N, C-alpha and C positions, 0 to 999 in steps of 0.2 A: 284253463289251458289255452295257450296261444294258438290260433288257427294257422299262423305262418309256420310254426314249428311242425305242424302235422302235414302241411303241403309238401315240404321238401322230401321227406322219406317216401311219401306216396308217389311223387314225381319220379324219383330214382327207381323205385320198384316198377313203375309203369314203363320206364325207359328200358330196363333190363328185360322185362317180359316181352316188350315189343321187339327188341333185338333178337331174342331167342326165337320168337314166332317167325320173324322175317327170315332168319337163318334157316329154320326148319323148312319154310315154304320154298326158299331158294334151292336147298338141297333136294327137296322133293321134285321140283321142276327139272332140275338137272338130271336126276336119275330116271324119271319117267318120261321126260319129253325129248328123248334122243331119237334121231331118225335112224332108220335101218341102215345097215352097212351096204354100200352100193357095190363094192368089189371085195368079197371075202378073201381073195388071194392077193390083195394089194401089197403086202409086205413080202410075199414070195417072189414078186417080179424083180425086185432089187433095183438099185440105181444103176443106170447105164451110162457111166461117164466114158469119155474117150471113144465114142462110136464113130464120130466123123473125123476126117483128116485134120480139120482145123483144131479140134479139141485135142487130138494126139500131139500136134505140133506145139500147142500152148502148154500141155503137160510137160513135154520135153524141155521147153524153154524155161519152165519154172525150176528145173534142176541144174541149169547152167551156173557155173561159178565164174564170175568176171573179176579179173585182177588187173587193175590199171597201174602202170608205172611211168614215171616221168624221169627222163635223163636228158639234161640240157633243155632243148626245146622240142624234144621228140616224146610224144605220148604213145606208149605201147600198151595194148590191151590184150590179155590172154583170156581165152574163153574155153573152158572145159565142161564136160557134162558130168553126171553123177558117177559114171564109171571111170572118171579121170581121162577120158578120150578127148582129143582136140575137136572143137566144133568149127568146121570150115563152111564156107559159102554164105557167111553173114554179110549184111550191109550195115556198116556202122557209121555213125556221125557224132560230132561233138559240137555243141552250141555253147559258146562262152557267154557269160553274163557278168558284167562288172559295172560298178558305179562310176560316174564321171566320164562316161564315153561320149565324146562330142559327136562322133560319126554315127551314133545310134547303135542298135543291137548288131552284134557280129553275125554274119551269115554262118550257116552250118558248114563245118569242115568234114569232108568224107574221110573215113579210115580206109586204108588200103590193106588188102588181104595178103599177108606175107607167108601164108601156109602154116600148117601145124597149129592152127587156132590162134595165131598171132596177128594182130591188126595194129597199124601204126599211122600216125599223122604228125607232120611237122607243124608246130604251132608258130604263127607269125610273130615277128618281133614287136609288132604294135600292141601286143597284149601286155597288161601289167604283170608284175612279178607274182601276185597272188590274185586269183579270181575263181569264181565258181563256174561250173559248166554242167550241162546235161549231156550224158552219154546215152545214145540210143543204139541198140543192136537189134537187127531184124533178120528174120529168115522166113520167107513165105508170109504166113499170117501171124506168126509168133513175134512179139516185140517185147524187149526188156529195156527198161529205163533205169538209169542210175544217176544220182546227183553227186558230183565230184567237187572237191575243193582242191585246186591245183596251185602248188607253190613252185615256181620256176627258180631253180638255183643255177645261176650262170657263173 
């Protein structure tokens, strides 16, 4: 009988037995080697989100619905919350970005508050017909950013 034919089955059997022993040893260590519970009431404390005013403002900002509209060269943005109530008192800005601008990046344009959750800005005539922009709406510590693709139809 060839000794090489005997080695392969023995090697495979050794490999399977080693795997089983190592798995048993690992499970044994995982079961018996655990540290004691440091706080038995850990899960009864609960997660305490929205405790600080910053977290409350951020949670409110996540529920805002922002609807931008362009008519001519006027960009109007309507902001409502989850209850469809107008959100007022925001500071908004639009930063245009477009390729081929010789004068460099455009400075931010501030949106004016027209009341009832409406914010507007007149876009300068130096902008191309189609460009992308970053819309930023802030209220205290809460900030919402949106990426817009604006197509001016004149």
